[in-house]
C-alpha positions as CSV (number, residue, x, y, z in Angstrom):
1,X,-61.6,-153.2,-44.7
2,X,-62.7,-150.8,-41.9
3,X,-66.1,-150.6,-40.3
4,X,-67.5,-147.5,-38.7
5,X,-67.2,-147.5,-34.9
6,X,-65.9,-151.2,-35.0
7,X,-62.1,-151.2,-35.1
8,X,-62.1,-154.8,-33.9
9,X,-63.7,-155.8,-37.2
10,X,-60.9,-154.3,-39.3
11,X,-59.4,-156.7,-41.9
12,X,-56.1,-156.4,-43.8
13,X,-54.8,-159.4,-45.8
14,X,-51.8,-159.9,-48.1
15,X,-53.6,-161.6,-50.9
16,X,-50.4,-162.5,-52.7
17,X,-49.0,-164.4,-49.7
18,X,-52.4,-165.4,-48.1
19,X,-55.0,-165.8,-50.9
20,X,-57.4,-167.6,-48.6
21,X,-57.4,-164.6,-46.1
22,X,-56.3,-166.7,-43.1
23,X,-53.9,-164.3,-41.4
24,X,-55.5,-160.9,-40.6
25,X,-52.8,-158.2,-40.6
26,X,-55.0,-155.4,-39.1
27,X,-53.1,-155.5,-35.8
28,X,-49.8,-154.7,-37.6
29,X,-49.5,-151.0,-36.8
30,X,-46.7,-150.3,-39.2
31,X,-48.5,-152.0,-42.1
32,X,-51.8,-150.2,-41.4
33,X,-50.0,-146.8,-41.1
34,X,-48.3,-147.5,-44.4
35,X,-51.6,-148.4,-46.1
36,X,-53.3,-145.3,-44.6
37,X,-50.5,-143.1,-45.9
38,X,-50.8,-144.6,-49.4
39,X,-54.6,-144.1,-49.3
40,X,-54.2,-140.5,-48.4
41,X,-51.8,-140.0,-51.4
42,X,-54.2,-141.7,-53.8
43,X,-57.1,-139.6,-52.5
44,X,-55.1,-136.4,-53.1
45,X,-53.8,-137.6,-56.5
46,X,-57.4,-138.3,-57.6
47,X,-58.6,-135.0,-56.3
48,X,-61.4,-136.8,-54.4
49,X,-63.7,-134.7,-52.2
50,X,-66.8,-135.8,-50.3
51,X,-69.8,-134.5,-52.2
52,X,-71.6,-131.7,-50.3
53,X,-74.8,-133.7,-50.1
54,X,-73.2,-136.8,-48.7
55,X,-72.7,-137.7,-45.0
56,X,-69.0,-137.5,-44.1
57,X,-67.5,-140.9,-43.8
58,X,-65.2,-140.8,-40.8
59,X,-63.0,-143.5,-42.2
60,X,-61.6,-141.5,-45.1
61,X,-58.5,-139.6,-44.1
62,X,-59.3,-136.4,-46.0
63,X,-57.2,-133.4,-45.0
64,X,-59.5,-130.8,-46.5
65,X,-61.8,-130.9,-43.5
66,X,-64.8,-132.4,-45.1
């Protein structure tokens, strides 16, 4: 989970290994980079674009410049 303008609030949990969300993995740079890469692939595969009438969410790593 990411929050706009609040990187210190980010949360990443391995729910299989940590179902009670005890250990926040957001500070694991390698893991978060892997997850961001996977998100970018899913966004492209789904053909997602930000609607023209929506405010651009700075958290979505869209490469189409929206």
